C-alpha positions as CSV (number, residue, x, y, z in Angstrom):
1,M,8.9,120.8,3.4
2,M,7.8,120.4,7.0
3,R,4.3,119.4,5.8
4,Y,5.9,116.7,3.6
5,V,7.9,115.4,6.5
6,F,4.8,115.4,8.7
7,F,2.7,113.4,6.2
8,L,5.6,110.9,5.8
9,F,5.7,110.4,9.5
10,V,2.0,109.8,9.7
11,F,2.2,107.4,6.8
12,L,5.0,105.3,8.5
13,V,3.1,105.2,11.8
14,G,-0.1,104.1,10.1
15,T,1.7,101.5,8.1
16,I,3.4,100.1,11.3
17,Y,0.0,100.0,13.1
18,W,-1.7,98.2,10.2
19,V,0.9,95.6,9.9
20,S,1.0,95.0,13.7
21,T,-2.8,94.7,13.8
22,K,-2.9,92.3,10.9
23,Y,-0.3,90.0,12.4
24,N,-2.1,89.9,15.7
25,R,-5.3,88.9,14.0
26,F,-3.5,86.2,12.1
27,E,-2.1,84.8,15.4
28,E,-5.6,84.8,16.9
29,R,-7.1,82.9,13.9
30,K,-4.4,80.1,14.1
31,P,-3.6,79.4,17.8
32,I,-0.9,76.7,18.1
33,N,-2.2,75.3,21.3
34,S,-5.8,74.8,20.0
35,G,-4.4,72.8,17.0
36,N,-2.4,70.4,19.3
37,E,-5.4,69.9,21.5
38,V,-7.5,68.9,18.5
39,K,-4.8,66.5,17.3
40,N,-4.4,65.0,20.7
41,H,-8.2,64.6,21.0
42,V,-8.4,62.8,17.6
43,R,-5.5,60.6,18.5
44,L,-7.1,59.5,21.8
45,I,-10.4,58.7,20.1
46,R,-8.5,56.6,17.5
47,E,-6.6,54.8,20.2
48,K,-9.7,54.0,22.1
49,E,-11.4,52.7,19.0
50,T,-8.3,50.6,18.2
51,R,-8.3,49.2,21.8
52,V,-12.0,48.3,21.6
53,I,-11.4,46.6,18.3
54,D,-8.3,44.7,19.6
55,E,-10.2,43.6,22.7
56,S,-13.1,42.4,20.6
57,F,-10.8,40.5,18.4
58,I,-9.1,38.8,21.3
59,E,-12.4,37.7,22.8
60,Y,-13.5,36.4,19.4
61,K,-10.1,34.6,19.1
62,K,-10.5,33.0,22.5
63,A,-14.0,31.9,21.8
64,D,-12.9,30.5,18.4
65,D,-9.9,28.7,20.0
66,N,-12.2,27.2,22.8
67,Y,-14.6,26.0,20.1
68,N,-11.9,24.4,18.1
69,E,-10.4,22.8,21.2
70,S,-13.8,21.4,22.1
71,I,-14.3,20.0,18.6
72,L,-10.9,18.3,18.7
73,R,-11.7,16.7,22.1
74,I,-15.0,15.4,20.7
75,H,-13.3,14.0,17.6
76,S,-10.7,12.4,19.9
77,L,-13.4,10.9,22.1
78,S,-15.2,9.5,19.1
79,D,-12.1,7.8,17.8
80,E,-11.4,6.3,21.3
81,L,-15.0,5.0,21.6
82,R,-14.7,3.2,18.3
83,I,-11.5,1.4,19.3
84,L,-11.8,0.6,23.0
85,E,-13.3,-2.6,24.4
86,G,-13.9,-4.2,27.7
87,K,-13.0,-2.4,30.9
88,E,-11.3,0.5,29.1
89,L,-14.4,1.3,27.1
90,F,-16.6,1.0,30.3
91,N,-14.3,3.5,32.1
92,K,-14.2,5.9,29.1
93,L,-18.1,5.9,29.0
94,E,-18.3,6.5,32.7
95,G,-15.6,9.2,32.5
96,F,-17.6,11.0,29.7
97,W,-20.7,11.4,31.9
98,L,-18.7,12.5,35.0
99,S,-16.9,15.1,33.0
100,C,-19.8,16.5,30.9
101,K,-22.0,16.9,34.0
102,V,-19.3,18.9,35.8
103,N,-18.9,21.2,32.8
104,H,-22.6,21.2,31.8
105,T,-21.8,20.1,28.3
106,C,-23.6,16.8,28.0
107,D,-26.3,17.8,25.5
108,Y,-23.8,19.7,23.4
109,Q,-21.4,16.8,23.2
110,L,-24.1,14.3,22.6
111,D,-25.4,16.3,19.7
112,E,-21.9,16.4,18.2
113,L,-21.1,12.8,18.8
114,K,-24.4,11.7,17.3
115,E,-23.1,12.8,13.9
116,Q,-19.8,10.9,14.4
117,L,-20.6,7.6,16.0
118,P,-22.4,4.5,14.6
119,D,-26.0,4.3,15.9
120,S,-25.3,1.3,18.1
121,L,-22.3,2.9,19.8
122,F,-24.1,6.2,20.3
123,N,-27.1,4.4,21.8
124,L,-24.8,2.8,24.3
125,L,-23.2,6.1,25.2
126,S,-26.5,8.0,25.6
127,S,-28.1,5.3,27.7
128,F,-25.0,4.2,29.6
129,E,-25.9,5.7,33.0
130,V,-29.4,4.2,33.0
131,L,-28.0,0.8,32.1
132,R,-25.2,1.0,34.6
133,D,-27.5,1.8,37.5
134,E,-29.8,-1.0,36.6
135,W,-26.8,-3.4,36.3
136,L,-25.4,-2.5,39.7
137,I,-28.8,-3.1,41.3
138,S,-29.4,-6.4,39.6
139,S,-25.8,-7.6,40.4
140,Q,-26.7,-7.7,44.1
141,G,-29.1,-10.6,43.4
142,I,-26.3,-13.0,42.2
143,S,-26.0,-15.9,44.6
144,K,-22.5,-16.5,46.1
145,D,-23.3,-20.0,47.4
146,I,-23.2,-21.8,44.1
147,H,-20.6,-23.7,42.1
148,F,-18.2,-21.4,40.2
149,L,-19.3,-22.6,36.7
150,E,-22.9,-22.0,37.7
151,K,-22.0,-18.6,39.0
152,I,-20.4,-17.7,35.6
153,E,-23.5,-18.6,33.8
154,Q,-25.7,-16.7,36.2
155,V,-23.5,-13.6,35.8
156,R,-23.5,-13.8,32.0
157,Q,-27.3,-14.1,32.0
158,Q,-27.7,-11.2,34.3
159,Y,-25.3,-9.0,32.2
160,E,-27.1,-9.9,29.0
161,N,-30.5,-9.0,30.5
162,V,-29.3,-5.5,31.2
163,W,-26.6,-4.8,28.5
164,G,-28.0,-7.0,25.7
165,E,-25.8,-6.8,22.6
166,Y,-23.2,-4.7,24.4
167,T,-22.3,-7.5,26.9
168,E,-19.3,-8.9,25.1
169,L,-18.1,-5.5,24.1
170,L,-18.0,-4.1,27.6
171,F,-17.2,-7.3,29.6
172,E,-15.0,-9.2,27.3
173,D,-11.9,-9.1,29.6
174,E,-14.1,-10.1,32.6
175,F,-15.5,-13.1,30.9
176,Q,-12.1,-14.0,29.6
177,Y,-10.9,-14.2,33.2
178,Y,-13.9,-16.3,34.2
179,N,-13.0,-18.7,31.4
180,F,-9.5,-18.8,32.6
181,R,-10.7,-19.7,36.1
182,A,-13.1,-22.3,34.7
183,E,-10.3,-24.1,32.8
184,S,-8.3,-24.3,36.0
185,I,-11.0,-26.3,37.8
186,S,-10.0,-29.4,35.9
187,L,-6.7,-29.5,37.8
188,Q,-8.5,-30.5,41.0
189,Q,-9.2,-33.9,39.6
190,V,-5.6,-34.7,38.7
191,T,-3.3,-37.1,40.5
192,P,0.2,-36.1,41.6
193,S,1.8,-38.2,38.9
194,E,-0.3,-36.5,36.2
195,Y,-0.1,-33.0,37.4
196,I,2.9,-31.7,35.5
197,E,1.7,-33.2,32.2
198,Q,-1.8,-31.8,32.7
199,I,-0.6,-28.3,33.7
200,D,1.4,-28.2,30.5
201,I,-1.6,-29.2,28.4
202,L,-3.6,-26.5,30.2
203,F,-1.0,-23.8,29.4
204,N,-1.2,-24.8,25.7
205,Q,-5.0,-24.5,25.8
206,F,-4.7,-21.0,27.4
207,E,-2.5,-20.0,24.5
208,E,-5.0,-21.3,21.9
209,K,-7.9,-19.6,23.6
210,K,-6.0,-16.4,24.1
211,L,-6.1,-16.7,27.9
212,D,-2.4,-16.8,28.3
213,S,-2.2,-13.1,29.2
214,Y,-2.6,-14.3,32.8
215,V,0.4,-16.6,32.6
216,K,2.7,-15.2,30.0
217,S,6.0,-15.5,31.7
218,N,7.5,-18.8,33.0
219,S,7.6,-17.4,36.5
220,A,3.8,-16.7,36.2
221,K,3.3,-20.3,35.0
222,F,5.2,-21.6,38.0
223,D,3.2,-19.5,40.5
224,Y,0.0,-20.6,38.8
225,A,1.0,-24.3,38.9
226,I,1.8,-24.3,42.6
227,D,-1.3,-22.2,43.5
228,N,-3.7,-24.6,41.8
229,M,-2.4,-27.9,43.2
230,P,-5.3,-29.9,44.6
231,D,-5.7,-29.7,48.4
232,S,-5.7,-33.5,48.4
233,F,-2.0,-33.6,47.7
234,S,0.2,-34.4,50.8
235,N,3.0,-32.1,51.9
236,E,5.6,-34.5,50.5
237,E,3.8,-34.7,47.1
238,R,3.6,-30.9,47.0
239,E,7.2,-30.4,47.8
240,S,8.3,-32.9,45.2
241,L,6.1,-31.2,42.5
242,V,7.3,-27.8,43.5
243,K,10.9,-28.9,43.0
244,D,10.2,-30.4,39.6
245,L,8.1,-27.3,38.5
246,S,10.9,-25.0,39.5
247,L,13.4,-26.9,37.3
248,I,11.0,-26.5,34.4
249,Y,9.8,-22.9,34.7
250,L,12.4,-21.0,36.8
251,T,16.0,-19.8,36.2
252,E,18.8,-20.7,38.6
253,Q,18.5,-17.3,40.3
254,E,14.7,-17.5,40.5
255,R,15.0,-21.0,42.1
256,A,17.5,-19.6,44.6
257,D,15.2,-16.7,45.5
258,F,12.2,-19.0,45.7
259,N,14.0,-21.5,48.0
260,K,15.1,-18.7,50.2
261,R,11.5,-17.4,50.6
262,E,10.3,-20.9,51.2
263,M,12.9,-21.4,54.0
264,Q,11.8,-18.1,55.6
265,I,8.1,-19.2,55.5
266,K,8.9,-22.6,57.0
267,T,10.9,-20.9,59.8
268,Q,8.1,-18.6,60.5
269,N,5.5,-21.4,60.4
270,H,7.7,-23.4,62.8
271,E,7.9,-20.5,65.2
272,V,4.2,-20.0,65.1
273,E,3.6,-23.7,65.8
274,T,6.1,-23.7,68.6
275,Y,4.5,-20.6,70.2
276,Q,1.0,-22.0,70.0
277,H,2.1,-25.4,71.4
278,Q,4.0,-23.9,74.4
279,L,1.2,-21.4,75.1
280,S,-1.3,-24.3,75.2
281,E,0.9,-26.1,77.6
282,L,1.2,-23.0,79.8
283,K,-2.5,-22.5,79.9
284,A,-3.1,-26.1,80.9
285,R,-0.6,-25.8,83.8
286,L,-2.2,-22.6,84.9
287,D,-5.7,-24.3,84.9
288,S,-4.2,-27.0,87.1
289,L,-2.6,-24.5,89.4
290,R,-5.9,-22.7,89.8
291,I,-7.4,-25.8,91.4
292,T,-4.4,-26.5,93.7
293,E,-1.9,-23.8,94.7
294,Y,-4.1,-20.8,93.8
295,S,-7.5,-22.1,94.8
296,E,-7.9,-19.5,97.6
297,L,-7.3,-16.5,95.3
298,S,-10.3,-14.4,94.3
299,D,-11.4,-14.4,90.7
300,K,-9.9,-10.9,90.1
301,A,-6.6,-11.8,91.8
302,W,-6.4,-15.0,89.8
303,Q,-7.1,-13.2,86.5
304,D,-4.3,-10.8,87.3
305,E,-1.9,-13.6,88.0
306,Y,-3.0,-15.5,84.9
307,Q,-2.4,-12.5,82.6
308,R,0.9,-11.8,84.3
309,R,2.1,-15.4,83.6
310,I,0.9,-15.2,79.9
311,E,2.6,-11.9,79.4
312,E,5.9,-13.2,80.8
313,F,5.8,-16.2,78.5
314,R,5.2,-14.0,75.4
315,I,8.1,-11.7,76.3
316,E,10.5,-14.5,77.0
317,F,9.5,-16.4,73.9
318,F,9.9,-13.6,71.4
319,D,13.1,-12.3,73.1
320,Y,14.6,-15.7,72.8
321,Q,13.5,-16.1,69.2
């Protein structure tokens, strides 16, 4: 019996030892911390790969957006160049070259625009800077001491020598103004009695020739009419014509404002004339005094006295006015 009990005890102890050893080995083969570290490591790698992919996509998107924006700007420029004329076209061409040089994109933009613009317009764009520089140099040779109509012809000839077929396209508004000025010259041959009738005829001609942009409003016509009166008209003739023209082209309020300005100008002119007249009289008296009462003064002493008298007169005159 005792032997049986002993064997049973040994069996139980052995069983407990075997189970304990097997459990410990299982724990060693499946460490929890090692599994988490692997998972964390894999997660970090995946996050890094995702971040690299995202950054690459963002850079690609930026480059793609910049390219699309550049294409849109070029298309917009192409449309503008097709539409614009005169000074606006000239300024747009000049602005293109200034901008593309700053951004170092001239060759790229020209390549794109070559496919979008008519040959004639692209040739103007590509050769603009050379033609402009040549034009600026040649413009210095235009004579200023010639009749206005001759000057217009000389300017046109010089422009055509440089710009050729592009002359009208680029300088339409400039030559329109020259034509406007040329038409005005005829007024210098008009008599006072004919002036109002002739100025009305001229305004109608401006409208027919599309030059009326310079005198669209009635107040602009009034200003033009009084500015272009012949110098041969007397003051009385001018005042009479101004009054008649104001009744034709100005409203009641505009006439009142104009008359007020004219009165102010007349007052100022009268003050200037009075000042100059009295100053001349004072200088004449001082010249006489230099010979008589102040003949013994030195030149320096006399200059001091002379300047003192002049300065006193100026202070008294303007204080009184």
